[in-house]
Each structure stands twice: as structure tokens, then as C-alpha cells.
N, C-alpha and C positions, 0 to 999 in steps of 0.2 A: 163532063170531066173525063169520066173513065166509066161509063156505064156496065160494060161487060167486063167481068174478070177473067172468065175464059168462055171460049167458044168451040164448039165443034160442028160444024155445018149450021144447021139449022138450030142445034141447043145450045142455049149459053146458060152462065151460071152469072147472075147479077150482081155487081158489086153492092147495089142497094139491098137487096134481097140478105146477102152474107151478112152486112153489117148490122141491119136491123134483127136479123135472127140471133147475131152475138150478142147485140144489147139485151134483149129479152133472157137468154142464158144468164148471162152476167147478174143481170138483175133478180131472177129466179133464183140462184145459187147465192147471192147475197142475203137475200130475203129469208132462204130456208136457214143459213147459217145464224143470222140474227135471232130468227125463233129459237133455236138450238141454246143460243146463247143464255135466254132469259129461261130457259127452263120448259119451252113449250114443243107440241109435237112436231117434229120436223116434215114429217110425211103428210101432216096435214095441211101444214104451209105450202108444202110442195103442190098439193091437189088445189089449193085454193089458187095460188099463181097459176097454174095451168089455165083456171077458168078465166082467171084477170086476164089474161095475156089474148086469150081466143076471144073476149067480149071486148076487150079495146082494141083489136085489130078490127073486128066487125062494125064497131061504132065510129071508128076512125075514118073508115074506108067508107061507111055509110055517109056521114056528113059531108066527105070531101065530093063524092057522086053528086049527093043533093045541091052541092054549091056549084056543080059544073054540069048540070042535069042534060042542058042542052047538047053537049058535046058526047055525052055518052047514049043519048035517045037516037044519034047516028050511028052508033058502034055499041051496041049494049053487051058485046063479048067483053069489051076492053075492060067492065067493070071488076072482072076477075083477075086483071094483071096488075095484081098488088106489087110485082116484083118491079115495076116501071115506076114506082113511086106514086103519092097520092094519100097521104093519110093526115088527116086533120086532130090534132090533139085533143081539142075539146070531146069531140065524137066521143074519141077514146076514152076520155075521162068520163063522162056521162056513161057510158056502157058498161065500164069497170066498176063503177060506182053500184050502179043497180044491181049487178051481178054478184058483187062483194059484199053487199048488205045483205041481201038475202041469203047468201051462204054462210056468213058469218054468224047470223043469226039462226039458222037452220043446226049449224054445228055447235052453236053455245060458246063461241070465241068472245073475246072482248073487242069490239069492233073498234076504240080507238088505239087499244094496244096494237092491233093487228096493225091498224093503217100506219102507225109510227113505224112499225118494223119492216113493211113495205116501202116506205117513203125513200130511204136512201137507194134500194134497189131500181125504184122508177127513175130516178134523177140518172145514175150512172147508166141503164138501158138507154134512156133518152139519148145522153151524150154519145155515144157510140152511133145509136140510130141515124143520128144527125149527120155524122160524117158520111153516112151512106146516101142521106139527101145530097150531098154537094158532089159526091160522083155521079149521080144518076141527073144534076142538074135541075130538080125540082125544088120549090121552096127557094127560089134565087130572088135576088135583091134589085133595087133600082140602078141604072147605068150612073156611074161616077168615075171621076179622074183622080179618087184618092189614092194613095201609094197601096193600099191594100186591095184596090180591084183585081178582081179575076177575069179571065174571056174564056168562055167555053167556044171549043172549036169542033170537038167530036160531032160527027153528023146524026149520032144517036142520042146526044144528050136534050133534055126537057127545057133547058134554058135557051134565051134567044144566044144566037151565035154571033161571034166577031164583035162582040159590045163589053167593054170593061164594066161588070156589076158588082155591086157589096157582096161580098160572099157571106150572106145573111145565115147559112146553113153552119158555118164555122163560128160566127158570133153566138149564134144559138148553143152550138155545141160546147165552146168555151164556157158561157154562162151557166150551164147544167153540169160542166165539171167541177166548177167553182160551188154552186149549189150542194150538189152531193158531197165537197169536202166541208161545207158548212153543217150540214146534218149530219155526217160523221163525227164531228168534234161535239156537236150539240147533244147528241143523242143519250149519253150517259150522263148529262147534267140536267134533264129535264124533270119537272117537278110533278106533272100531271099527263098522264095519258092523253094525247090527242095534240101535245104540243109541237112533236116533230113534225108531224102532217101538215099542221097550219103553216110553219114554216116553211115548208117546202112550197105549198099553194102559194103564200104569199112572195117568195122570190122569184118562183116560175113564173106568176103573173105579171111582176113587175119586169121581168127580162123580156116576157114578151110583148108587153105595152111599148116598151123602148125600141125592141128590134123591128116590132112590126112597122114603124115608119119607115124603115129601110127596106122594106119587101119590096119587089116588084111584080110579081105575081097577083092575079085580082083573087081578093079575099072577101069580098061581099062588102056591102056598105050599109050602114045606119047613122041616124041623123042628118040625112042630106049630103052624106059623104064625110061627115066630120069624123067618123071612126070607122074601123072595118069591124066586122064581125066578133073577130077573134079579140080586137080591142075591147069590144065592150064586155065580151064575156070574161078578158082578163080583170076588169075594173071590177065587175060583179064578185068574182072569185076573191079577189084581194080584200073587198068590203066583207065579206063571208069569213073567209081566215082571220081577219084581225077582231070580229065580232067573237068567233069561237075562242081565239087565245084568250080574251078578256074574260070569258066564260069559264074556261079553265083555271084560270090565273085566280081568279076568286074562290076556286074550290067548288063551284058548283056543280062541275062537268066530272067530279072525282067517281062518283057511284057509275 
């Protein structure tokens, strides 16, 4: 749609990169604010968010490359062109969870309380980043004649050109802004640590499960094409989040 924000000869500032960076900064700032609100060390939360962001970027990029390995074998240097799009949330989630879990244990932080504090920041960061996907043309939708269809014509777009498509990037962004609002309103009414992150995982996975039906880019297939890899991961995360919610609700997760 509008891949380059500003260009000077061979140098260009990509809209996708600017919006993803803006989303990360917004998410980090919100998480630090939430930590200070409950009396925790804001600097420690800032350090944690820095490592979470790095691990999420690496994990999400790694999974995207693995899902499109054949293309990157022909042009291996393109692996580092992250500003052109190509991040998979599931990979970023796994990377951030592993790194975050290790750091939280090392710094003697409450893991579930910490997860609750960063959950709204994750949602708002993703919501802004998905707008960057729209401008880059990645994560595009299937062809459609619906009233909301968009047509990408920019020669540098990553989406198929000249074809009306579902604006799945905007579907995702809208759902994430709504999820952020729900989390923001719920966070002061939780009864156990861990409930906010569980609610985020459930709502985000539900949204992905639905929106994935309208995606047009190849997402990998399982069960003989019945589900995409992302849909399978979303179902698993939904089950886990419900199980953890019930666990916390019964009070067994308080410790």
C-alpha cells in the first residue's frame, strides 16, 4: 500500500519498520508504567521488556524463515531484511516466553504478576505493528468482492497487485485494539495473578483462529489442509489459557 515512508536515493525508511518500532516502544512504555503503578521497579521492567522485544523479533523472524525456507535458500541475505515484513507471532511468543521465564526466575520476580503487567502492552504494540503490515502488504488476505476489500498497486508491495483482497492486517489491528481495551478495563478487577495474560492469550488466539480463514498468504498446513499451522497453535493456546484460568480461579495458582 505504502511500503516506503521516506526515500533518499538508495536509502529508504520503511513504513513497516517505523510502525513496528512505534508499537514496541508503546508496549514497553505501558508495561513500565504498569510496573510502577503496582510498586515494582520500573527499571527492572524496562530491562525485561528490552530482552523480550529482542527475543520476540528473533523468534518470530526465525519461524517465518523456516516456513518460507525455500525462498530464503535462494537469497539468504534476505533473512535480515526484517523491515520488509515477515514476522510470525507464534515464533515470537515462544522466544519471548523462554527468555522471559529465565530472566524472571533469575531476577526473582513473580512470573504471573509480571505477565499480567506486560499483557496490555503486548496487545497495543501488536495493534500498531499490524498497521505496518498493511502498509507493507504482508499478511495479506484472500481475494474478495466485499465492500471492505483493498487493492494493492504499489510496485514494492508484498501483496498481490491489482486484486481486491480482504484487509486482514486491519482486521487483526482492530481486534488487538479491542483486546487491549478489554485487558485495560479488566486488569484492576482480577482476583489472581495470571488472569490478565490468560485472557489476552484466549482473546488473541480466538481472533487469530477467525482471521486466519481470510488470509491469502501461505501459512503452512496440518491435518491434510484442514488447519493452518497458526490455527493449530491458536487452538492449543486457547485450551492452555482456559486451563490456567480455571487453575487460578480455584486459588491453586496463588502461590
